[in-house]
C-alpha positions as a Markdown table, in Angstrom:
| # | Residue | x | y | z |
|---|---|---|---|---|
| 1 | Met | -7.1 | -8.7 | 3.0 |
| 2 | Asp | -6.9 | -8.3 | 6.8 |
| 3 | Ser | -7.3 | -12.0 | 7.6 |
| 4 | Lys | -4.7 | -13.0 | 5.1 |
| 5 | Lys | -2.2 | -10.4 | 6.5 |
| 6 | Val | -1.6 | -9.0 | 3.0 |
| 7 | Ile | -1.6 | -5.4 | 4.2 |
| 8 | Arg | 0.5 | -4.4 | 7.2 |
| 9 | Ser | -0.9 | -2.4 | 10.1 |
| 10 | Ser | 1.3 | 0.5 | 9.0 |
| 11 | Gln | -0.6 | 0.8 | 5.8 |
| 12 | His | -2.8 | 3.9 | 5.9 |
| 13 | Gly | -4.0 | 4.7 | 2.4 |
| 14 | Phe | -7.1 | 2.8 | 1.2 |
| 15 | Thr | -7.5 | 1.3 | 4.7 |
| 16 | Lys | -10.7 | 1.5 | 6.6 |
| 17 | Gly | -10.5 | 4.0 | 9.5 |
| 18 | Lys | -7.1 | 5.4 | 8.4 |
| 19 | Ser | -6.2 | 8.2 | 6.0 |
| 20 | Tyr | -3.2 | 9.9 | 4.5 |
| 21 | Phe | -3.5 | 12.4 | 7.4 |
| 22 | Asn | -3.0 | 9.5 | 9.9 |
| 23 | Ser | 0.0 | 8.4 | 7.9 |
| 24 | Leu | 1.5 | 11.8 | 8.0 |
| 25 | Ile | 1.1 | 12.0 | 11.8 |
| 26 | Ala | 2.6 | 8.6 | 12.3 |
| 27 | Phe | 5.5 | 9.4 | 10.0 |
| 28 | Tyr | 6.2 | 12.8 | 11.7 |
| 29 | Asp | 6.0 | 11.2 | 15.1 |
| 30 | Glu | 8.5 | 8.5 | 14.3 |
| 31 | Thr | 10.8 | 10.8 | 12.5 |
| 32 | Ile | 10.9 | 13.3 | 15.4 |
| 33 | Thr | 11.5 | 10.5 | 17.9 |
| 34 | Trp | 14.5 | 9.3 | 15.9 |
| 35 | Met | 15.9 | 12.8 | 15.6 |
| 36 | Asp | 15.3 | 13.4 | 19.4 |
| 37 | Asp | 17.3 | 10.2 | 20.0 |
| 38 | Gly | 20.2 | 11.7 | 17.9 |
| 39 | Arg | 19.7 | 9.2 | 15.1 |
| 40 | Thr | 20.3 | 10.0 | 11.4 |
| 41 | Val | 17.2 | 10.2 | 9.4 |
| 42 | Asp | 17.1 | 9.9 | 5.6 |
| 43 | Ile | 13.8 | 10.4 | 3.8 |
| 44 | Val | 13.1 | 9.3 | 0.2 |
| 45 | Tyr | 9.9 | 10.4 | -1.5 |
| 46 | Leu | 8.5 | 8.2 | -4.3 |
| 47 | Asp | 5.7 | 9.0 | -6.7 |
| 48 | Leu | 4.0 | 5.7 | -7.4 |
| 49 | Ser | 0.9 | 7.3 | -9.0 |
| 50 | Lys | 1.7 | 5.6 | -12.4 |
| 51 | Ala | 2.9 | 2.3 | -10.9 |
| 52 | Phe | -0.2 | 0.4 | -12.0 |
| 53 | Asn | 0.2 | 1.6 | -15.5 |
| 54 | Thr | 3.7 | 0.0 | -15.8 |
| 55 | Val | 3.2 | -3.3 | -14.0 |
| 56 | Ser | 1.8 | -6.3 | -15.9 |
| 57 | His | -1.8 | -6.6 | -14.7 |
| 58 | Asn | -1.7 | -10.4 | -15.4 |
| 59 | Ile | 1.4 | -10.8 | -13.1 |
| 60 | Leu | -0.3 | -8.7 | -10.4 |
| 61 | Ile | -3.5 | -10.7 | -10.6 |
| 62 | Gly | -1.5 | -13.9 | -10.4 |
| 63 | Lys | 0.4 | -12.8 | -7.3 |
| 64 | Leu | -2.9 | -11.7 | -5.6 |
| 65 | Arg | -4.3 | -15.2 | -6.2 |
| 66 | Lys | -1.0 | -16.8 | -4.8 |
| 67 | Cys | -1.4 | -14.6 | -1.7 |
| 68 | Gly | -4.7 | -16.3 | -1.1 |
| 69 | Leu | -7.0 | -13.4 | -1.9 |
| 70 | Asp | -10.5 | -14.5 | -2.4 |
| 71 | Glu | -11.6 | -14.9 | -6.1 |
| 72 | Trp | -14.4 | -12.3 | -5.9 |
| 73 | Thr | -11.9 | -9.6 | -4.8 |
| 74 | Val | -9.3 | -10.7 | -7.4 |
| 75 | Arg | -12.0 | -10.4 | -10.1 |
| 76 | Trp | -13.1 | -7.0 | -8.9 |
| 77 | Ile | -9.5 | -5.7 | -8.9 |
| 78 | Glu | -8.9 | -7.3 | -12.4 |
| 79 | Lys | -12.1 | -5.6 | -13.7 |
| 80 | His | -11.0 | -2.2 | -12.4 |
| 81 | Leu | -7.4 | -2.6 | -13.7 |
| 82 | Asn | -8.8 | -3.4 | -17.2 |
| 83 | His | -11.2 | -0.5 | -17.0 |
| 84 | Arg | -8.2 | 1.9 | -16.5 |
| 85 | Ser | -6.3 | 0.6 | -19.5 |
């Protein structure tokens, strides 16, 4: 995933060496900086916890392959998606 640049450096969850806590600190720091600069800040919270229950797993797997993800990883993800169903 790293070598294919599928995940941005700003991704924190499920990323080695980063956590939700790092994400909160980065978010807070950037938000406070914008506010200190007098910029308007709008924040939208989304709950994506059910997202993988509504997306077509076949379409998702196809897109992962198109991104160039290695076949072993695609099959692992596919196995775990099918296990959740």
